[in-house]
C-alpha positions in Angstrom: 72.4 68.0 -120.7 71.9 69.3 -117.2 68.8 71.5 -116.5 68.1 73.0 -113.1 64.4 73.6 -112.5 63.5 75.8 -109.5 60.3 74.9 -107.6 59.2 71.9 -109.8 56.5 71.1 -107.3 54.6 74.4 -107.6 52.4 75.3 -109.4 51.2 71.7 -109.1 51.2 71.0 -112.8 54.8 72.3 -113.5 56.2 68.8 -113.1 55.1 68.4 -116.8 58.0 70.6 -117.9 60.4 68.4 -116.0 58.8 65.1 -117.2 59.2 66.0 -120.9 62.8 67.0 -120.4 63.6 63.8 -118.6 62.0 61.7 -121.3 64.4 63.4 -123.7 67.4 62.2 -121.8 68.0 65.4 -119.8 69.2 65.4 -116.2 66.5 67.4 -114.5 67.7 68.7 -111.2 65.0 70.1 -109.0 65.5 72.7 -106.2 62.5 73.3 -104.0 61.4 74.2 -100.4 59.0 71.3 -100.0 59.9 68.1 -98.3 60.5 65.3 -100.7 57.8 63.3 -99.0 55.3 66.0 -99.7 55.8 66.5 -103.4 53.6 64.5 -105.8 54.7 61.1 -107.2 54.5 62.7 -110.7 57.0 65.4 -109.7 59.4 62.9 -108.0 59.4 60.7 -111.1 60.1 63.6 -113.4 63.3 64.6 -111.7 66.8 63.0 -111.8 67.5 64.4 -108.3 65.8 66.8 -105.9 67.5 69.2 -103.5 65.5 70.6 -100.7 66.3 74.1 -99.3 64.7 75.6 -96.3 63.7 78.7 -98.3 63.9 79.5 -102.0 64.1 83.2 -100.8 67.6 82.4 -99.4 69.8 83.0 -102.4 72.9 81.7 -100.6 71.1 78.4 -99.9 69.9 78.1 -103.5 73.4 78.9 -104.7 74.8 76.0 -102.7 72.2 73.7 -104.2 73.3 74.7 -107.7 76.9 74.3 -106.8 76.3 70.8 -105.5 74.6 69.8 -108.8 77.4 71.4 -110.8 80.0 69.4 -108.8 78.0 66.1 -109.2 76.8 66.4 -112.8 79.1 68.9 -114.5 78.3 72.1 -116.3 74.8 73.4 -115.9 73.2 74.1 -119.3 69.9 75.7 -118.3 68.3 77.2 -115.2 64.6 77.6 -115.4 61.4 77.9 -113.2 58.7 79.1 -115.6 57.5 81.1 -112.5 57.4 84.9 -112.4 58.4 85.0 -108.8 61.7 83.3 -109.4 62.8 85.0 -112.6 65.3 87.2 -110.8 66.7 84.3 -108.9 67.1 82.4 -112.1 68.9 85.3 -113.8 71.3 85.9 -110.8 72.2 82.2 -110.8 73.0 82.3 -114.5 75.4 85.1 -113.9 77.1 83.2 -111.0 77.4 79.9 -112.9 78.1 81.3 -116.4 74.9 79.8 -117.9 74.5 81.5 -121.2 71.0 80.2 -122.0 68.5 82.7 -120.7 68.4 86.3 -119.5 71.1 87.6 -117.1 70.2 89.7 -114.1 71.7 92.8 -115.7 69.1 92.6 -118.4 66.1 91.6 -116.3 64.8 95.1 -115.3 62.6 95.7 -118.4 61.0 92.3 -117.9 60.2 92.8 -114.2 59.4 96.5 -113.7 56.2 97.6 -115.2 57.5 101.2 -115.7 60.4 99.9 -117.7 58.2 97.6 -119.9 56.4 100.7 -121.2 59.6 102.2 -122.6 60.3 99.0 -124.6 56.7 99.0 -125.8 57.1 102.6 -127.0 60.3 101.7 -128.8 58.5 98.9 -130.6 55.7 101.3 -131.6 53.2 99.8 -129.3 51.1 102.3 -127.3 50.7 101.9 -123.5 48.6 103.7 -120.9 50.0 106.7 -119.1 51.5 106.1 -115.7 53.1 107.9 -112.7 55.6 106.6 -110.1 54.0 106.9 -106.7 56.8 108.8 -105.0 55.2 112.1 -103.7 51.7 113.1 -102.8 51.5 116.3 -104.9 52.9 114.6 -108.0 50.2 112.0 -107.7 47.6 114.7 -107.5 48.9 116.4 -110.6 48.7 113.0 -112.5 45.2 112.4 -111.2 44.1 115.9 -112.4 45.5 115.0 -115.8 44.0 111.5 -116.3 41.0 111.6 -113.9 39.6 108.8 -111.8 39.5 105.9 -111.6 43.2 104.9 -111.7 44.9 101.6 -111.0 47.9 101.3 -108.6 50.2 98.3 -108.5 53.7 97.4 -107.4 56.2 98.3 -110.0 57.9 94.9 -109.5 54.9 92.7 -108.7 53.4 89.3 -109.6 49.9 88.8 -110.8 47.3 91.1 -109.1 49.0 91.2 -105.7 48.4 94.6 -104.1 46.7 95.9 -107.2 43.8 98.3 -106.6 41.4 100.5 -108.5 41.0 103.9 -106.9 37.7 105.6 -107.7 38.1 109.0 -105.8 40.4 111.1 -103.7 39.3 109.5 -100.5 40.3 106.1 -101.7 43.6 107.6 -103.0 44.3 109.2 -99.7 43.7 106.0 -97.8 45.9 104.0 -100.2 48.7 106.6 -100.0 48.7 106.6 -96.2 48.6 102.8 -95.8 50.5 101.5 -98.8 53.4 99.1 -98.2 56.9 100.4 -98.4 57.5 99.3 -102.0 57.6 101.2 -105.2 54.1 101.6 -106.8 53.1 102.8 -110.2 49.8 104.6 -110.8 48.2 104.0 -114.3 45.2 105.6 -115.9 42.3 103.3 -116.1 41.8 101.6 -119.4 38.2 100.8 -120.4 39.0 97.5 -122.0 39.7 93.8 -121.5 42.9 91.8 -121.5 43.9 89.6 -124.4 47.1 87.5 -124.1 49.7 86.4 -126.6 51.4 83.2 -125.4 54.0 81.1 -127.1 57.4 79.4 -127.3 60.4 80.8 -129.2 63.8 79.4 -130.2 67.1 81.0 -129.8 66.5 83.2 -132.9 63.2 84.4 -131.5 61.2 82.4 -134.1 57.8 81.6 -132.8 57.3 77.8 -132.7 53.7 77.8 -131.4 51.4 80.6 -130.1 47.9 81.2 -128.9 45.8 83.8 -127.2 43.3 83.9 -124.3 40.6 86.5 -123.8 40.1 87.6 -120.2 36.4 88.3 -119.6 37.0 89.5 -116.0 40.2 91.2 -114.8 42.4 89.4 -112.3 42.2 92.5 -110.2 38.4 92.2 -109.9 38.7 88.4 -109.3 41.0 89.0 -106.4 39.5 92.2 -104.9 35.8 91.7 -105.6 35.3 87.9 -105.4 34.4 87.9 -109.1 34.3 84.7 -111.0 37.5 83.8 -113.0 36.5 83.3 -116.6 38.5 83.4 -119.8 38.8 81.4 -123.0 41.1 80.6 -125.8 40.7 82.4 -129.1 42.0 82.0 -132.6 45.0 84.2 -133.2 45.9 83.5 -136.8 45.2 86.6 -138.9 44.4 88.8 -135.9 46.1 92.2 -135.2 47.2 90.7 -131.9 49.5 88.3 -133.8 51.3 91.2 -135.5 51.6 93.2 -132.3 52.7 90.1 -130.4 55.5 89.4 -132.9 56.8 93.0 -132.5 56.8 92.4 -128.7 58.7 89.2 -129.2 61.3 91.1 -131.2 61.5 94.0 -128.7 62.2 91.9 -125.5 64.8 89.2 -124.8 62.5 86.3 -125.7 65.3 83.9 -126.9 64.4 80.3 -126.1 61.5 81.2 -123.9 57.9 80.3 -123.1 56.4 83.8 -123.0 53.1 85.3 -121.8 52.2 88.9 -123.0 49.2 90.8 -121.9 47.5 93.5 -124.0 44.4 95.7 -123.4 41.9 95.9 -126.1 39.8 99.1 -125.8 36.1 98.5 -125.3 35.4 102.1 -126.1 37.1 105.2 -127.4 39.6 106.7 -124.9 41.0 110.2 -125.5 44.8 110.1 -125.6 44.9 106.3 -126.0 42.9 105.2 -129.0 39.7 104.0 -130.6 37.5 101.1 -129.6 39.2 97.9 -130.6 42.8 99.3 -130.4 45.5 97.3 -128.6 47.7 98.7 -125.8 50.7 97.0 -124.2 50.1 96.0 -120.6 52.7 93.6 -119.3 55.3 91.1 -120.5 56.0 87.8 -118.6 59.0 85.7 -119.6 57.5 82.4 -118.4 54.6 80.1 -119.2 51.2 81.5 -118.6 49.4 80.4 -115.4 45.9 79.2 -114.7 46.5 76.0 -116.7 46.8 77.9 -119.9 49.4 75.5 -121.3 46.9 72.7 -120.9 44.2 74.8 -122.5 46.4 75.1 -125.5 47.0 71.4 -125.5 43.3 70.7 -125.5 42.6 73.4 -128.1 45.1 71.8 -130.6 45.5 68.2 -129.3 49.2 68.9 -128.9 51.8 68.7 -126.0 53.3 72.1 -125.4 55.3 70.8 -122.5 57.1 68.5 -124.9 57.5 71.3 -127.5 59.2 73.4 -124.9 61.4 70.5 -123.9 62.3 69.8 -127.5 63.2 73.5 -128.0 65.6 73.4 -125.1 67.3 70.3 -126.4 67.3 70.9 -130.2 66.4 74.7 -130.6 63.3 73.8 -132.6 60.2 71.5 -132.6 59.1 68.8 -135.1 55.5 68.9 -133.8 52.8 70.4 -135.9 49.6 71.8 -134.5 46.1 72.8 -135.6 43.5 74.6 -133.6 40.5 72.3 -133.4 38.5 73.4 -130.3 37.5 76.5 -128.3 38.6 76.0 -124.6 37.1 77.9 -121.7 38.0 78.4 -118.0 35.4 78.9 -115.3 36.6 79.5 -111.7 33.9 79.6 -109.1 34.3 81.4 -105.7 33.0 79.6 -102.6 31.3 82.8 -101.3 29.1 83.0 -104.4 25.9 81.1 -104.8 25.4 79.2 -108.1 22.4 77.7 -109.8 23.9 74.3 -110.4 26.0 72.2 -108.1 29.2 70.4 -109.2 27.5 67.1 -109.9 24.8 68.7 -112.1 27.6 70.5 -114.1 29.4 67.2 -114.5 26.3 65.4 -115.7 25.4 68.1 -118.2 28.8 68.6 -119.7 30.8 65.5 -119.0 31.9 65.1 -122.6 33.2 68.6 -122.7 35.0 68.9 -119.3 38.7 68.4 -119.5 39.6 69.4 -115.9 37.6 69.6 -112.8 39.5 70.4 -109.5 39.8 72.4 -106.4 42.4 75.2 -106.7 45.2 75.4 -104.0 44.3 78.1 -101.5 47.3 80.3 -102.3 46.1 80.6 -105.9 42.3 80.7 -105.3 41.9 84.4 -105.0 43.0 84.8 -108.7 41.9 81.5 -110.1 38.7 80.7 -108.2 38.3 78.0 -105.5 37.0 75.4 -107.9 37.7 75.4 -111.6 36.2 73.7 -114.7 38.1 73.7 -118.0 36.1 72.6 -121.0 36.2 72.5 -124.7 33.8 72.6 -127.6 34.0 72.6 -131.4 32.5 76.1 -131.6 33.0 79.3 -129.5 29.3 79.7 -129.2 28.9 76.3 -127.5 31.9 76.9 -125.3 30.4 80.2 -124.1 27.1 78.5 -123.4 28.8 76.0 -121.1 30.7 78.8 -119.4 27.5 80.8 -118.7 25.8 77.7 -117.3 28.6 76.8 -115.0 28.7 80.4 -113.6 25.0 81.1 -113.5 24.0 82.5 -110.1 
């Protein structure tokens, strides 16, 4: 089996996907824009061969890399990246090289454009917040008169919280409208709630092989724009309404043989036109693994290896691994501009038996993930939250 993995070196821990494939006898063929000398030893050892391009943005150059691998190794069976930014590149390459595993570019729109996601949610009977395409000034004002301030504006085809803003009044809207980049934006009514995720792996029949959830205690938008701490934690999903809504979302989208990451709002208060406190609303779908080390958080919650489960699914269309949730896992990302009560050494001394990861975050990801992160686990959610609060105490 020949699998092409785009950008195996970034995010830094994505070599794990390649490593588990290679251990199962797969030719793992990496395409990236980093010099071979600058990728980690773990990444090098996880690949059968690496092809450096000058830019992954240059489709013709990436196309030539795939063509080279196809000539040398034969038919390409999979093209993957597990990275939101390269999903359209993956899909276009599948079309060009007749790779039938995975979504083609013609079916990608409802997975990349936030406005189109909402139509699929609606078809699946999942409510989503009202929105308006930011095309003309007067139309935006009519929408603002309907839903009121604040509103959230974001690129219709965007990644993470890039260029995502909360507008609190007309002055802020006017400034945004006059200075916005030349891309299509959507404007959404503000939802008084928090994000809960539904993450998992499916086979070719959309059967869920493993799943989990994470509760976001601060929005990524606030983490990026207001230097807020990044904090979230895993939560039990079995028996929750989120599991049923998540299953319907799996059925509604092209989730065949995918690692998926769905985001839902849970209302923290009643919202006229949307629902009651505790209701779930569809937010976004992401046809790739969740970021911010969430795969590792699932590993530590269940003492399992989701990278190998994903690799086994690609090779056999199933998994033989069983899993049981044993721990509650938390993520605390600290910002360097904030002043905390305890330094890193004090945190390590207090919680050394709980800390699973302790590292500086690459600068390109720090705005959303924090400059330094601790990931930790405990046998109870109460203990996990106690550790989180201590790490982030100002």
